N, C-alpha and C positions, 0 to 999 in steps of 0.2 A: 504494500500500500504506500504510494508516494504522496508526499505532502506538497501541494502546489501553493498554498498560502500559509503564512505564519499567523497564528492567532495572537501570539504574544511577541512583541518586538524583542530583538536580541538585546540583552542588558548592556552590552558594550556600545551598541548604537544609541541606546537611550541616554547614556551618560556623555555622549559626544558633545563637546562644547562648540559654540559658534564663535566667530572672531569678534574682536572688539569693535571694529568698524560696522559690522552687521548689527551688533547690539545697539550702538549709538544711532544708527539709521532708524532702527525700529523704535527707539525711544523718541526721536524727533517726530516720527510718523504718528505715534500715539499722542504726543503732545499737540499735534495739529488738530486732532479730533476733539480735544477738550473744549468745552464751552466756557470761556472765561467770563467772569462778571464784569459789568461795565463799571466805570469809576464811581458812579452814583450808588450802585448796588454794593460795591466794595466799602465805601464810606458808611453806608447804612449798616451793613453787617458788622463792621468794626465798632460802630457806636453801640449796637446791641450787645456785643460781647463785652465791651468796657463797662456798660451799665450793669450787666449781669455780674461781672467780677466784683464791682464795688458793692452791690447788694449782698453777695455771698460773703464778702469780707466783713461787712457790718453784722450780718447774721452770726457768723462764727465768732467775731469779737464779743458780741453781746452774750452769746452762749458761754463763752469762756469766762467772761466777767461774772455772769450769774452763777456758774458752777463754782468759781473761786470764792464768791461771797457765801454760798451755801456750805462749802467745806469749812470756811472759817467760822461760820455760825455753829456747825455741828461739833467741830473739834477745837474751836477756840484758837487764839493766836499766842 
């Protein structure tokens, strides 16, 4: 019984590396497919992230302050 097609690729062929230039060409090709945000969208997203970070900083700071006061209340200073 002869095997005309391989069901599983040869492991040596699967590990074969491509050249650096081919890799870089493929990276550039994929980057051209990316839908980049406009300047207005970018500024908007940046603002949202900065506001969120400030809100989370305030939340964690207040939580830390409250837990610290509670520990001092329970155990004294």
